[in-house]
N, C-alpha and C positions, 0 to 999 in steps of 0.2 A: 504494500500500500504506500502510495506517495502522494503527499499534498502539502501545500502551504497556503496560508491566508494572508491577504493584504488588505489593510484598512485604507480606504480612499477618503480623505478629508473633504467635506462638502464645500469648504471655502475655495479649495484649489482646483478640483476637478481635473487632476492630472495624475497619470500613473507614475510621475516622478515624485509624488508626495504620498507615501504610504508607510504603514507600519507592517512589518513582516513577522509572522509567528513562526517559530522553528517547527520542524517536523515533530508531531506529537508522539511518534513511536509506533511500533508495529501492532500493538494491542489496542490502540485507541479507536474510537468510533468517530467517524467524520461528523455525524449529526451532533453528538455531544460536544465535540471540539468547536463547532460553529456556534452553538448556543453559549458556550463558555466565553468565546471571543466577543459575541454580541453583548453579553452581560457586562464584560469588562469595559466595553466601549460605549455603553448606553448613556454615559454622561458627557460624551464628546459629540462633536459635530460630524457624525459619520454619514457620508453620502452614498457609499456603496462598499461592497465587499467582493474582492476578487479571489476566487478559489482556483488554484492551479493544482490539478489532481488527475490521477487515472481513474478515480471513482471506485477503485477496488478496495472496499472496506472489509478487512479480515474479520471484523466483529459482526458483520451482517448488514443487510440493507437498512436504510432509514425507514422507520415505521411511520404511519399516518400521524400519530400524536406528536412525534418529533418534528415532522414537516410542518405541522400546524403551529408549533411553538416558534420555529424559525421564522415562518411567515409573519407572525404577530409583531415582530420588531419593525416591520416596514422597511427593511433595508434590502435593496435589490442585490442578489448574488449573481455575479458574472462568472460562470464556470468555464475555465480554459482546460480542455481535455488534452491530456498528453498520453503517449503510449499507443500501441497498436490495438485496434479493436478485434482483429483476427490474426491468429498465429497458426497457420496450417501445419508448421513443423513441430507443434507442441501438443502433447496429451497431458491432461490434468485429471488425477483421481479426485474428483470434486467432493464426494461424500461416501461414507460407509454407514449404513443403517443396521445396527445390531443392538439387542437388549444388553443391559449392564450385567445381567445374571441369567443363568439357565440351569435346568435340571440335568443331572447325569443321564446319559442315554438319549438325549434330545438331538434332533437335527435342526440346526438353525438355518434359516434362509437369509443370508446377508445381502442387503440391497446395495449394489455398487453403481454409482453414478460417475460417468466419464465425460469430461468436457473436451470437445474437439472441434476443429474447423474444416475437416474433410472426412469423407468416408473411407472405409477400408477395414482391415482386420488387425486386431491386437490380441495379446494373450495376457491374462492375469494369473498370478501365482499367489497362493495363500500359504503363509508359514505360521506355525506355532512354535515360537522361539526360533531355533535353527532348523526345525523339521518341516519339510515341504509336505503339506497335507492335501493340497488341491491345486489343479491347474485347469484353465478353461479358455478356449478361444472365444472372442467376442467380436461380432460384426458391428462396426460403427456406421450408423445411418448417415447417408449423404444428404438427407433432406433436413436434418436438424443438427444442432451443435451439442446436444446432450443425449447420451445413450445410457439407459438404466437396465441392469440385468440382476438376476438373483443367483447366488452361489451357495450351495449347501455346505455347511460346516458341521462336522460331527462332534458332539460333546460326549466324552466318555467318562472319565473319572473326576471325582471332586477335586477342587483346587482352583487354578486359574488358567485361562487360555490367553497367552500373550500373542495375539494375532497381528500379522502384518500382511497387507494386501499390496502387491507390486505389479505395475504394468510394464511390459517390455517396451523399450524405446522404439520410436519410428525413425526413419532415415532423416538425418539432419537435426535431430532433437538435441539441444544443448542443456536445457534445464531439466535434469532428471530428478531433482528433489521433489517435484510435485507429482511424481509417478508413484509415490508410496505413501500409505497411511497406516497407522497402528491403532489398535483398540484392544483393550483388555476386557474379557468376559469372566465374571466370577461364577464359579460352579460350587454352590454351597454343599456341605456335607451334612446330611440329615434327612429325615422323612417329613414330607408334608402330610397333613391329616385331613381326612374328609369324613364328615358325619352324614350318614344316610338313614333317614327314618321312613319306613314303609308301613302302610296300613293294612296290607293283605299279602299273604304268600302268593306270589305270581312268578311266571317264567322269567320276566324281565329282571326281577330281583336276583334270581338264581344265576342267570347267565352273565349279568353285569358283574356280580361278585367273582365269578370264575375268571372273567377277563382281566380284572384288576389285581388278582392275587399274585400274578407274576411280575408286577412292577415293584422293584425294591424301593423306589423313591416316594411312593404314595401309599399311605396306610388308610384303608377303608374300615371305619368302625360303623356297624349297622345296628339299628333298632327295628325289629320286625314285630308288629303288634299281632299277637296270637289270640288273645282274648281281651275284653275291655280291661284297661289298666294293667295289662301284663305284656311285657316285651321280651323277645328273644334277642340276646346280645351276641354279636360276633365281632372279631377284630379288636378286642379290648386289651389293654395292657395289664390291668389288675382287676380283681373282683369288684372293687368299689366304683369303677368307672361306669357311668350311665346307670347306676343301680336304681335310681329313682325315675328312669326314663329320660325324656328330653330334658336338657339342662334347665334349671330354674335360676341359676346364678350367671350373671353376665360374664364373669371371668372364665367360667367353665366352657361356655359356648365360644367365647373369643379365643380359646386355646386351639380351636380348629381353624383350618385355612379355607375350607369350602363346606357348604351345606347343601345336601340334596333332599328334597321333600317329594315323596311319591304320592300314592293314592291315599292321602290322609286328609280328613275333613278339618276345617278350621276349628271346630269345637274341641278338638284334642289339645289345643293350645290356649292358655289364658292370655289376658291382655298384656301382662308383663312379658310373657314369652314372645308374643307377636311383636312387641316393641323391640325386644332383643334381636329378633330376626331382621327387622328393619335396620337397626343400628349395626348389626353384624356386617351389612353391606356398606352402609353410608359412612360409618365411623371406623369400624375395624378394617375395612378395605377387603373383606372376604368376598367370595363368589357364592351366589345362590342359584341353584337350578331346580325348577319344579317340573315334575313329570306328569303326563296325562294319566287318567284313571277314572274309575267309577266314582271315586270320592276325591278326585284331584281337581286342581284349577278352579274354574267357575262352578262346577258341580259340587265341589267341596265347600263352597261358601267363601272362598278367598277374596272375592270381589268386595266383601264387606270389611276387609281388614286393612290396616295400615301397610301391610306387606304388599298390597296391590300397587302402591305407589312406586315400589322398587322395580317391578317387573316390566319387561319390554313390551307387553301387551296389556291393555286395559281390560281385565277380566270382567265378565258379565254372566249372570245366570241365563240370559237370553241366548239362544243358539249355541249353547256350550255342551252339546251332547257328546258323549263318548261313543264313537261309532265302531262297532266290531266288523269292519270291512277292510279288505286288503287294499293297499294303495302303493303306487309306484313312487319311489323317492328320487328326487332330482336335485343335485347340488347347484347352487347359484354361482355366478362369477366370483362373488365375495367369498363364498364357501370354498371354491376351488383354490383360492389364494390363501386360505387360512390353514395354518399348520394342523388344526384339529382334523381336517378332512383329507389329509395326505395318506392314502393307503399304500402308496409306493412313491419312489423318488421321481419317476418320469411323469410329467403332466399329462401326456397323451394316454399312458397306461393307467394313470389314476382315474381319468374320465371313463375309460373302458371298464375298470373294476366297479365303479359306481353304477354304470349302466347295466352291469351283469348281476347286481345284487337282487335277490328276490324281493317281492313286495313285503312291506311291513304288515303286521296283523291287524292294526287298529290305528285310529287317530282321533283327535279331539279338536273342536273349534276353539280358538283362543280369544277372539275379539279383535278390535282395532289395534294396530301397532302404534307405539309411541314414535315421536318424530326422530329420536336418536337411535332407533332400532336398526340393527343389521340382520338381514335374513341369510342364513347359511345353507339351510335345506328347505326344499318345498316338496309337496306331494301333488300328484295329479288326481283330482276328484271331478268326475263328470266332464272331463276335457279341460278343466280349469286348474290353475295352480293356486295352492294356498300354503301359508307358512307352516313349517314343521319344527325347525330349530332356529330360534331367534335369540338375539342377545343385545344388551345395551349397557353402557356405563351408568353407574348411579353413585353419586358421592365419590368415595375413594375406591369403591369396588365395582363389581360387574354382576349382572343378573342374566339368567338364561331360562328359556322355556323349551323343553323337548315335548312336543305335543303328541307323543305316542308312548305306549307301553309294550310295543310289539317289535322291537329290533331283534328280539331273540330268534325270529324266523330266519335272519341271516345266518345264524349258527346252525339251526336245525335243518335248513334246506340246502346248505352248501356242503361240499366234500369236507371230510374231517380235517384235512391238511390246510384248508383255506382259513386264513387268519384275519379276514376283513372285519369280522365282528369284534374280535379281541383288540385289533389295532384301533378301531374307531373309539371304543370305550376307554382304552388306555390314554389315547391322545386327548380325548374329551376331558378326562380326569386331570391330565397335565395342564390343559388349557384353563381349567377351573382354578388351579393352585399356582400357576406360573407367576402371576402378578400379585399374589397375596402378600401383604407386608408381613415380615417376620416380627417377633416381639421386640427385637433390637436390631436395627439396620444401620449400615454404614455406606456412605457414598463418597466418592472423590471426584472432583471436577477441577478444571483449569480455568481461572479467571484472571485476566490482566497479569499473566506470567506468574501467578501464585497458584499453589495447589490448595484447594479448599477441602477440608475434611469435615464432613457433616454426619452426625449420628442422630438417629431418631428413635425415641421410645414410643411404642405403639399406644400405650395407655398411660399417659403421664399422671393421671389422677388416681391410679390404682394405689392401694395401700403399700404394696411392696416397692413402689417407685418413689416414695416420699424421701426427700433428702438424698437423692441420687447424685452421684458425681461420675464423670466420664473422662477417661484418659485414653490416649492412643500412642502406640509405639510405631514409629516409621522407620523402615529399613530399606536399604538400597544396595546395589552392587559396589558402589565406589566409596562408601564412608561408613562411620559408626552409626548405630541406630540413635534416633532422637525420640524424646517423650514429649507429647503435647497434652496440655490440659484443655479440654473442650469446655467452652463456656455456654450457659443456657442462652438461647435466642430471646431477645426482648419481645418479639412479636409472633413467635411460633412456639406454642407450648409443646414440650417434649423434644425439642430440637436443640442439639449441642453442636457448637462450631469452633473451629480453629483453622489457621492457615499458616503456611510457611513458604519461603522462597527457596526453591531447589538451587543448589550451587552447580549442578551438572545435569545433563540429560540421562535418561535411563528409566528402568522400571522401579517404581516405588510400591512396596507392600505395606499396608497399614492394618494393624490389629487394634481394635478398640475394646476396652473393658469398662463395664459399668459396675459401680460399687456403692454400697451404703456404709459409710465409715470405712473400716478395713475389710469388710465382708464383700467379696466379689459376687455379683448377681448374674451377669451374663457377659458373653464376648462374641465378637463378630469381626469379619475382616473384609478388606477390599484391596484393590490394586489399580494403579494407573501408570501409563507410560507418558513421560514428559519429553517433548522434543521442541527444539528452537528452530523451526523451519517455516514459520508462518509466512515470511516474506516471499517464499518460493511459490506460494499459491496465489490465485486471483491476480495474475500478471496481465490480463487483458483489460483494456480500458472499458469501464462500465459507463458507456455513454448515456444509457437510459437514466441512471441515477443522477448524473450531472445535469441532463436536460430537465429532469423533474425538479431538481433544486432550483434551477434558474427560472422555470416557468411559474412555480408557486410564489416566488418572491418578486416577480416583475423584472428579473434580469434576463440575460441571454446566455446561450451556450456558444462557445467559440472553440474552433480548432486551433491548435498551436500555430499553424501557418498564417492565421488571420489575426494574430496578436496586434499588429500595427493599427487595425481598425478600431480597437477597443477604446482608446482615449476619446476619439471623436464621438462615439456612441454614448459614452458616459457623460460627456459634457452637456448633452441635451436632456439628461434625466433630471426630473424634479423630485424624484423619490428620495427617501432616506430619512434619517433621524434629524429633525430640525432642532435648532438651538434658540431659545428665547434670550434676548439681550434687553434687560429692563434698566433704564436710566431715569433718575429723578430730575425734576426741572431745575433744582438748584445746582445740579451738575452741569447745566448748560445756561450760563448767566445771560447771554445775549437774548436767547429765546424767552427767558424769564422776564427781562426788562421790557421786551416788545409786548408781551402779553399784558403787563401792567399799564403800559402807555395806551394800548388799544382800549383797555377797560376804563382808564381815566378820560380818554377822549369821548367815549360813549356817554359817560356820566355828564360831562360838560355840555354836550349837545342836547341831551334830554333836559337839562336845566334851562338851556336857552330857549328850547321849544316848549317849555313849561309842560312837559309830559310827566314830570315827577315833582 
């Protein structure tokens, strides 16, 4: 990023009379630098501001609020664009989209965006540390300057993936630093927990349980109602777990990462438990999935509960029949792009597998969808499509509806060796827990050349978290470990923060420990790779940004070769910050005496004419 600012004084109207600001640095934001400059010059007679820049802001484009604030000063900005707008001999790895954490045994789809100015072929390599784990050829579109593709990254054991994505250079390419980007993915060690309550013994319950038994990362605890007020428990850690049925304490329910409610009527839950389910999604950040059934969804009375607010469809008693009729399942485009519905790595084979699945055994109407709902699966009913698997974000969490209890037919009607049913349920379970906040979480980010360490306690008001203190140990390859004390955030309850300036590039591992007094409560870890190569990216002139800045402030965009025309254009401008010059009459004695003489003459004339 390159830019400098010149203040043009309104009195002079000449480019020979300006104040130049030094380059603010690679991590600065053009918009904020302009605002700071305008604030500092707000008491001067500022007629215009000249911005000489390539517009390549490494901190991101200027948002609408910043543009509005800049325009409010009334100072025209004349943007002089420098640098090439197109560099055909350069490829830039513009962005890598990956989650910060993933479960062991997961396949991540890394979104890779490549900036280019000509079509052709390139190859991308993916390394985990020094190990090459993937390579793929990518065809660059000749019709656009950005190509995005997805590359599968296998996550195996707990720990951390120190990933590096590298593009092969093209002929004549000299800037190779922007061909590579690194990202660390944390792979936590430990099981995620799902609570599943079912109101009747049915095939879906049996086959779902079997499918999820083989996943070591997800523990399914189940409550199956066998008689009124009596439940059969499976997947529990000790005899006291769920002994009283569905949790009645907030802390007990919040210890799970996801909740599945099957064919159970609303009357099984008191008002406090219903509120807890609502808060489990909105506050805890867990996932809730409701299944169809004779006593499920609208037929179970859930439309009358506060839980209905959380769900991706507005449940209703009207037209909520549970239909025991087979139906063909069809994945939507959003569904085919979701990791939940990937039955195989090949997109074409995946679509074929979904098309080959037997019909489900039943379905249920769920009512109108919410505006933020995403439909992943549909069914064909009388020649029309209706939603089957839908989801929406709510608060900190996510909610789902699977409007069938009949996916078991996929297992019963397919060959024994076919794993489609097991794969679907395991990936659906992983989707439920993947983004569920842990009780104690740690994140690391880079802001203004500092590494920010941020820890979050899930329930800061819980009794066990009173008087909590958090410290972190930072280690790297090049120096001794350091200890940071994380301080509570003033405006975010349960958030503790600290920062440090790395003295060198490399991989930084951070382990945070929470404690009350000298008693450790919990620990968690994270990692981040720090690199000082921001200037190698965004080397093309961002003309759109510069033209937008000039347009909203009443200035003009200029190419560097048109610089000589700038002084004349500015001299005719009447815009800018004006200056009031107030002078009292006694500071101008001649004018003061003349005013007194005029007033005296008027009085004498009036006396002579006898008008006074």
